C-alpha positions in Angstrom: 13.1 -1.8 20.8 13.9 -2.4 17.2 11.4 -3.8 14.8 13.5 -6.9 14.3 13.6 -7.6 18.0 9.8 -7.0 18.3 9.1 -9.4 15.4 11.3 -12.0 17.0 9.8 -11.5 20.5 6.2 -11.4 19.3 6.6 -14.5 17.1 8.3 -16.4 19.8 5.8 -15.5 22.5 2.9 -16.3 20.2 4.4 -19.7 19.4 5.0 -20.3 23.1 1.4 -19.6 23.9 0.2 -21.8 21.1 2.5 -24.6 22.4 1.1 -24.2 25.9 -2.4 -24.5 24.6 -1.7 -27.4 22.4 0.4 -29.3 24.9 -2.1 -28.7 27.7 -4.9 -30.0 25.5 -2.9 -33.0 24.6 -2.0 -33.7 28.2 -5.5 -33.4 29.5 -7.1 -35.3 26.6 -4.6 -38.1 27.0 -5.1 -38.2 30.7 -8.9 -38.2 30.3 -8.9 -41.1 27.8 -6.2 -43.1 29.7 -8.2 -42.7 33.0 -11.4 -43.9 31.3 -9.4 -46.9 30.0 -8.1 -47.7 33.5 -11.6 -47.4 35.0 -13.0 -49.7 32.2 -10.2 -52.2 32.8 -10.9 -52.3 36.5 -14.6 -52.6 35.9 -14.0 -55.5 33.5 -11.8 -57.2 36.1 -14.5 -56.8 38.7 -17.2 -58.3 36.4 -15.0 -61.2 35.6 -14.4 -61.8 39.3 -18.1 -61.6 40.0 -18.8 -64.2 37.4 -16.1 -66.5 38.8 -17.5 -66.1 42.3 -21.0 -67.4 41.6 -22.1 -69.6 44.6 -22.0 -73.4 44.0 -22.9 -76.4 46.0 -19.3 -77.5 46.0 -16.6 -76.4 48.4 -17.1 -72.6 47.8 -14.3 -70.5 49.2 -14.6 -66.9 48.0 -12.0 -65.4 50.3 -9.2 -67.6 48.8 -10.3 -66.8 45.3 -10.3 -63.1 46.1 -6.9 -63.3 47.7 -5.5 -64.9 44.5 -7.1 -62.1 42.4 -6.0 -59.0 44.3 -3.0 -57.0 42.9 0.0 -56.1 44.9 -1.1 -52.6 46.0 -4.8 -53.1 45.5 -7.7 -54.3 47.5 -11.0 -56.3 47.0 -13.9 -56.1 49.4 -17.4 -57.4 49.6 -19.9 -55.0 51.2 -23.5 -55.9 52.2 -26.6 -53.8 52.0 -25.8 -52.2 55.4 -22.4 -51.0 54.1 -20.7 -53.5 56.4 -17.6 -55.1 55.1 -18.2 -58.9 54.7 -14.8 -59.8 53.2 -11.7 -57.6 52.7 -8.5 -58.8 51.0 -5.3 -56.8 50.6 -1.9 -57.9 49.5 0.6 -55.5 50.9 -1.1 -52.2 51.6 -3.0 -52.8 54.8 -3.8 -49.1 55.2 -6.5 -49.5 52.5 -8.6 -51.3 55.1 -9.2 -47.9 56.8 -11.2 -46.7 53.8 -15.0 -46.7 54.3 -17.0 -49.1 52.3 -19.9 -48.1 50.1 -22.7 -50.4 49.0 -24.3 -50.0 45.6 -26.9 -52.0 43.8 -25.6 -50.7 40.4 -22.3 -50.9 38.6 -20.1 -47.8 39.0 -16.5 -46.7 38.6 -14.6 -43.8 40.1 -11.2 -42.4 40.7 -10.2 -42.1 44.3 -7.4 -39.8 45.5 -5.9 -40.7 48.9 -2.7 -40.0 50.9 -1.6 -43.5 49.7 -2.0 -42.6 46.0 -4.6 -42.7 43.3 -6.8 -45.7 42.8 -9.4 -46.8 40.2 -12.5 -48.1 42.1 -15.0 -50.4 40.5 -18.2 -51.6 42.2 -20.3 -54.4 40.8 -23.3 -56.0 42.5 -23.3 -59.8 43.0 -25.2 -62.6 44.8 -23.6 -63.9 48.0 -23.7 -67.4 49.3 -26.8 -66.8 51.4 -28.6 -65.3 48.4 -28.1 -61.7 49.6 -27.2 -59.0 47.0 -23.8 -57.5 48.0 -21.4 -55.2 46.3 -18.0 -56.3 45.1 -15.5 -53.4 45.5 -12.2 -53.5 43.7 -9.3 -51.0 44.2 -6.6 -50.9 41.5 -3.6 -48.6 41.9 -3.1 -46.0 39.1 0.7 -46.3 39.2 1.1 -47.0 35.5 -1.3 -44.1 34.7 0.7 -41.6 36.7 4.0 -42.8 35.4 2.6 -42.5 31.8 1.4 -38.9 32.5 4.8 -38.1 34.0 6.6 -39.4 30.9 4.2 -37.5 28.7 4.9 -34.2 30.6 8.7 -34.7 30.1 8.2 -35.4 26.4 6.0 -32.4 25.9 8.4 -30.1 27.7 11.4 -31.4 25.7 9.5 -31.2 22.4 8.4 -27.6 23.3 12.1 -26.7 23.9 13.1 -28.3 20.6 10.4 -26.1 18.9 10.9 -22.8 20.8 14.6 -22.5 20.5 14.8 -23.1 16.7 11.8 -20.9 16.2 13.5 -18.0 18.0 16.4 -18.1 15.6 14.0 -18.6 12.7 12.1 -15.5 13.9 15.3 -13.5 13.9 16.3 -14.7 10.4 12.8 -14.0 9.2 12.8 -10.5 10.7 16.1 -9.7 9.2 14.9 -11.0 5.8 11.8 -8.9 6.0 13.7 -5.8 7.1 16.4 -5.9 4.4 14.4 -3.8 1.9 13.4 -1.3 4.7 17.1 -1.1 5.9 18.1 -0.5 2.3 15.4 2.2 2.0 16.6 3.9 5.2 20.2 3.7 4.1 19.4 5.2 0.8 17.3 8.0 2.4 20.2 8.8 4.7 22.6 9.0 1.8 20.2 11.3 0.0 20.0 13.5 3.0 23.8 13.6 3.6 25.0 13.8 0.0 22.1 15.8 -1.5 21.8 13.4 -4.5 19.0 11.3 -5.9 19.5 7.6 -5.4 17.3 4.6 -5.9 17.3 1.2 -4.1 18.0 -2.1 -5.9 14.9 -4.2 -6.2 14.0 -7.6 -7.8 11.9 -6.7 -10.7 10.4 -10.2 -10.8 9.2 -10.1 -7.2 5.5 -9.3 -6.5 5.5 -8.8 -2.7 4.5 -5.7 -0.8 8.1 -4.8 0.2 9.2 -4.9 -3.4 6.2 -2.7 -4.3 7.3 -0.3 -1.6 10.7 -0.2 -3.3 9.2 0.4 -6.7 7.1 3.2 -5.3 10.1 4.8 -3.6 12.1 4.6 -6.8 9.2 6.1 -8.8 9.0 8.9 -6.3 12.8 9.6 -6.6 12.4 9.7 -10.4 9.6 12.3 -10.1 11.6 14.3 -7.6 14.7 14.2 -9.8 12.7 15.1 -12.8 11.0 18.1 -11.1 14.3 19.2 -9.6 16.0 19.1 -13.0 13.0 21.0 -14.5 13.3 23.6 -11.8 17.0 23.9 -12.3 16.5 24.2 -16.0 13.8 26.8 -15.5 16.0 28.9 -13.3 19.0 28.5 -15.6 16.9 29.4 -18.7 15.2 32.3 -17.0 18.5 33.6 -15.8 19.9 33.2 -19.3 16.9 34.9 -20.9 16.9 37.8 -18.5 20.7 38.3 -18.7 20.7 39.6 -22.3 18.1 42.4 -21.9 19.6 43.4 -18.6 23.0 43.6 -20.2 21.6 45.7 -23.0 19.9 48.0 -20.5 23.1 48.4 -18.5 25.2 49.1 -21.6 22.8 51.8 -22.8 22.6 53.2 -19.3 26.4 53.6 -19.3 26.3 55.0 -22.8 23.7 57.6 -21.6 25.9 58.4 -18.6 28.8 59.2 -20.9 27.3 60.7 -24.0 23.6 61.2 -23.5 23.8 64.9 -22.5 26.0 65.8 -25.5 24.7 63.6 -28.3 20.9 63.6 -28.9 21.1 60.7 -31.3 22.7 58.6 -28.6 19.9 59.6 -26.2 17.2 58.6 -28.6 18.8 55.3 -29.4 19.4 54.4 -25.8 15.9 55.4 -24.6 14.4 53.3 -27.4 16.6 50.3 -26.6 16.0 50.5 -22.9 12.2 50.8 -23.4 12.2 47.8 -25.8 14.2 45.6 -23.5 12.2 46.7 -20.5 9.0 45.6 -22.3 10.6 42.4 -23.2 11.6 41.7 -19.5 8.0 42.7 -18.4 6.4 40.3 -21.0 8.8 37.5 -20.0 8.1 38.1 -16.3 4.3 38.0 -16.9 4.6 34.8 -18.8 6.6 33.2 -16.1 4.1 34.3 -13.5 1.3 32.8 -15.6 3.1 29.5 -15.8 3.8 29.6 -12.0 0.1 30.3 -11.2 -1.1 27.6 -13.5 1.4 25.1 -11.9 -0.3 25.9 -8.6 -3.7 25.0 -10.1 -5.4 28.3 -9.4 -9.1 28.0 -9.4 -10.6 29.5 -12.6 -13.9 31.2 -12.9 -15.7 29.1 -15.6 -18.5 30.3 -17.9 -19.9 29.7 -21.4 -17.4 31.0 -23.9 -18.0 31.1 -27.7 -14.7 29.9 -29.1 -15.4 31.2 -32.6 -16.2 34.7 -31.3 -13.1 34.8 -29.2 -10.9 33.8 -32.2 -12.6 36.4 -34.5 -12.1 39.2 -32.0 -8.5 38.3 -31.4 -7.7 37.9 -35.1 -9.1 41.3 -35.9 -6.9 42.9 -33.3 -3.8 41.0 -34.6 -4.6 42.0 -38.2 -4.6 45.7 -37.1 -1.4 45.4 -35.1 0.6 43.3 -37.6 -1.0 44.5 -40.8 -1.3 40.9 -41.9 -4.2 38.8 -43.1 -5.8 36.1 -40.9 -8.7 34.1 -42.4 -11.1 32.2 -40.2 -13.4 29.5 -41.4 -16.1 27.5 -39.6 -18.4 24.7 -40.6 -21.5 26.7 -40.4 -22.3 26.6 -36.7 -23.0 29.9 -35.2 -22.2 28.9 -31.6 -19.1 27.0 -30.5 -19.7 27.0 -26.8 -17.2 25.5 -24.4 -16.9 25.8 -20.6 -13.9 27.9 -19.8 -12.2 31.1 -18.8 -12.6 33.9 -21.4 -9.4 35.7 -20.5 -7.3 32.6 -20.7 -8.9 31.6 -24.0 -8.1 35.0 -25.4 -4.5 34.6 -24.2 -4.4 31.2 -26.0 -5.7 32.8 -29.2 -3.1 35.6 -29.0 -0.3 33.1 -28.4 -1.2 30.9 -31.3 -1.8 33.8 -33.8 1.3 35.7 -32.7 3.4 32.6 -33.0 2.2 32.1 -36.6 2.7 35.7 -37.6 6.2 35.9 -36.2 7.5 32.9 -38.1 5.6 33.3 -41.3 5.5 36.1 -43.9 2.2 34.9 -45.4 -1.3 34.8 -44.2 -2.6 32.6 -41.4 -5.5 30.2 -41.8 -7.8 29.4 -38.8 -10.4 26.6 -39.0 -13.0 25.9 -36.3 -15.0 22.6 -36.8 -17.4 20.5 -34.7 -16.3 16.9 -34.5 -18.8 14.6 -32.7 -18.5 15.7 -29.1 -15.5 18.0 -29.6 -14.5 21.3 -31.2 -11.4 21.3 -33.3 -9.4 24.5 -33.7 -6.5 24.6 -36.2 -4.1 27.5 -36.7 -2.0 27.0 -39.9 0.9 29.1 -41.1 3.1 28.8 -44.2 6.4 29.7 -42.6 9.7 28.0 -42.2 8.3 25.1 -40.2 9.8 23.0 -37.5 12.3 20.2 -37.8 11.0 16.7 -36.9 13.5 16.4 -34.1 12.3 19.6 -32.4 8.5 18.9 -32.6 8.3 16.9 -29.3 9.9 19.8 -27.4 8.1 22.9 -28.8 5.8 23.0 -25.8 8.7 22.9 -23.3 9.6 26.0 -21.4 12.3 28.2 -23.0 12.7 25.7 -25.8 13.6 27.3 -29.1 13.8 25.7 -32.4 16.2 28.3 -33.7 17.6 30.5 -30.9 19.0 33.2 -33.2 15.7 33.5 -35.1 13.7 33.5 -31.9 15.9 36.2 -30.4 15.5 38.3 -33.5 11.7 38.0 -33.3 11.6 38.6 -29.6 10.4 35.2 -28.5 11.1 34.0 -25.0 10.2 30.3 -25.5 7.4 30.5 -23.0 4.4 31.2 -25.2 3.6 27.6 -26.3 4.3 26.3 -22.8 1.6 28.6 -21.5 -0.7 27.6 -24.4 -0.4 24.0 -23.4 -1.2 24.8 -19.8 -4.3 26.7 -20.8 -5.5 23.9 -23.1 -5.0 21.3 -20.4 -6.9 23.4 -17.8 -9.8 23.4 -20.2 -9.7 19.6 -20.6 -8.4 19.9 -24.1 -5.4 18.7 -26.1 -2.9 20.5 -28.3 -0.7 19.0 -31.0 1.5 20.3 -33.8 2.2 19.1 -37.3 5.0 20.7 -39.2 7.4 20.3 -42.1 10.4 22.4 -42.7 9.9 25.0 -45.4 6.2 24.4 -45.6 4.8 25.7 -42.3 3.2 24.4 -39.2 -0.3 23.5 -38.1 -1.4 23.7 -34.4 -4.5 21.6 -33.6 -6.5 22.1 -30.4 -9.4 19.9 -29.4 -11.9 21.1 -26.7 -14.9 19.2 -25.4 -18.3 20.5 -26.4 -20.4 22.1 -23.6 -23.1 19.5 -22.7 -26.7 20.4 -22.1 -26.4 19.8 -18.4 -23.5 22.3 -18.3 -25.5 24.8 -20.3 -28.4 24.4 -17.9 -26.1 24.8 -14.9 -24.7 28.0 -16.4 -28.2 29.4 -16.9 
């Protein structure tokens, strides 16, 4: 059964049950109070009759007075203490005389059900002509009461039908209205599945209901999927493009070796050198892509106390020896710059930042490590060509190159700074860059200081 049909059915059934409960309550309450009113009316008539029948010295004829007071289908009787009927007066229904009399010394009322119908019975004590206390018994037919209840039943049934039928169609309309966003969502998802495209559903931005919120969440999910898909496609495209050049170079030199390598030693040396260089480049690029992939998968790191200044000093000395360049490192006098992190990744971060500065600057590099309140600030400044303002927001994107020709010349793959950003983020830090063309660039990294609790935990 469809949801719309279930909503319509459940709402209609629930309304039907409520109507039954309400109508039943109305019917019985009305019957109860109407019956009490009929009994009270009959009792009052009996009292009035008793007052009118008080014995007198004049020509007292109670039977004639009772005959004048009895209703068409009713009966009035006088019953003595032995429950014997002293006087009985009926108008038309003589069968009532077959009912047993009941003496009572107190007033009482009751409803009597017989095969002749329902009657309201009132019994009131009175003094008879001989001074004896008797009971006046009055029977009044409940014809009007039953007719009124019958009319009430018909009214309640008709009113229920007038409510149930429109409510059924209202339930259908409401279910369709509620399911419109869901149907749109299902339709859009089927289109995505069939066409393989990313589509969003139309929503009312001013609405605040749950269904609209579901639509917003779906559209947000589609945006994220589309963004990740485009990043994946871009990554594959860029990786393919980057690997294509060194593979082409290797293939070309391999063909050259095949043709002339045996006869020309100079060709052999050139080809071997080129193939070795491009192979190293492919290996480095592959390792960098694996690092990015592993960090995307949030691999658990082994954390420990790491002295940031010591790591930078050691890496800088190695880079100075390799590149034969000058790297100056300054601190604000602290001997320990402890952070909680992974030493291998932090060394890789230092290598990336220093190598990036050395590649794109012919002058020295300046490294500054400072303690700022609850953070350590690491800056790496070069005095190279700098970065254009339009390129700054993208320098940490994978495979992004400010100058593709220059990067290819220096051997860059466009992955180093993306890896650096991932490493900094995994250590709860931030990395930013300030640069001006022709004057150089400054990379600024902020790490949280290792707290005393973390130091104690490490110990």
